[in-house]
C-alpha positions as CSV (number, residue, x, y, z in Angstrom):
1,M,128.0,100.1,95.3
2,V,125.2,102.6,94.7
3,D,124.6,105.8,96.7
4,I,121.6,106.1,98.9
5,G,119.7,108.6,96.7
6,T,119.9,106.4,93.6
7,L,119.0,103.3,95.6
8,S,115.9,105.1,97.1
9,L,114.8,106.1,93.6
10,I,115.3,102.5,92.3
11,I,113.2,101.1,95.1
12,L,110.4,103.7,94.7
13,L,110.2,103.3,90.9
14,G,110.5,99.6,91.2
15,M,107.7,99.3,93.7
16,F,105.4,101.4,91.5
17,A,106.3,99.3,88.4
18,L,105.9,95.9,90.1
19,L,102.6,96.9,91.7
20,A,101.4,98.3,88.4
21,I,101.9,95.0,86.6
22,G,99.9,93.2,89.3
23,M,102.6,91.6,91.5
24,P,101.4,91.1,95.1
25,L,102.9,93.5,97.7
26,G,104.8,90.8,99.6
27,F,106.5,89.4,96.5
28,A,107.4,92.9,95.2
29,S,108.9,93.8,98.6
30,A,110.9,90.6,98.7
31,F,112.2,91.1,95.2
32,L,113.2,94.7,95.8
33,A,114.9,93.6,99.1
34,V,117.1,91.2,97.1
35,V,117.8,93.9,94.5
36,T,118.8,96.3,97.2
37,L,121.1,93.8,98.8
38,A,122.7,93.1,95.4
39,L,123.2,96.8,94.7
40,K,124.4,97.9,98.2
41,F,126.8,95.1,99.3
42,P,129.8,93.8,97.4
43,P,129.5,90.3,95.9
44,D,132.1,88.8,98.2
45,L,130.1,89.7,101.3
46,L,126.9,88.4,99.8
47,W,128.2,85.1,98.4
48,G,131.4,84.7,100.4
49,D,130.4,82.4,103.2
50,F,127.2,80.3,103.2
51,G,124.9,80.9,106.1
52,R,126.3,84.3,107.1
53,G,125.8,87.8,105.8
54,P,122.8,89.8,104.4
55,L,121.2,87.0,102.4
56,S,121.0,84.8,105.4
57,V,119.3,87.5,107.4
58,L,116.8,87.9,104.5
59,G,115.9,84.2,104.6
60,Q,115.4,84.3,108.3
61,A,113.1,87.3,108.1
62,V,111.0,85.6,105.4
63,Y,110.7,82.5,107.5
64,R,109.8,84.5,110.6
65,Q,107.0,86.3,108.7
66,M,105.7,83.1,107.1
67,T,105.3,81.4,110.5
68,N,103.7,84.4,112.2
69,Y,100.4,82.9,113.5
70,V,98.8,86.3,113.8
71,L,99.0,86.8,110.0
72,I,97.8,83.3,109.4
73,S,94.7,83.8,111.7
74,V,93.8,87.0,109.9
75,C,93.7,85.2,106.5
76,L,91.6,82.4,108.0
77,L,89.3,85.0,109.6
78,Y,88.5,86.5,106.1
79,T,88.2,83.2,104.3
80,L,86.1,81.3,106.8
81,P,82.7,83.1,106.2
82,S,83.0,82.9,102.3
83,P,81.9,79.2,101.9
84,R,79.0,79.6,104.3
85,A,77.6,82.7,102.4
86,S,76.5,80.6,99.4
């Protein structure tokens, strides 16, 4: 386990590095969330029982954000006028 100060520094520097190489913000955040889970929790809690624990919560959060209709409608709002502009 890593203390909170070191973990915060890893997250901050990791976010800057991933964004600097051109990774989208959503993928960078998801990657750093998995890294944080791996550094903060012991392996027996992460991999001990399928469907329970921190990795299960991460999967549920990703699914909830992907099916959020407000986010989908915002993307459609920006892409809709582009074909008509030509």
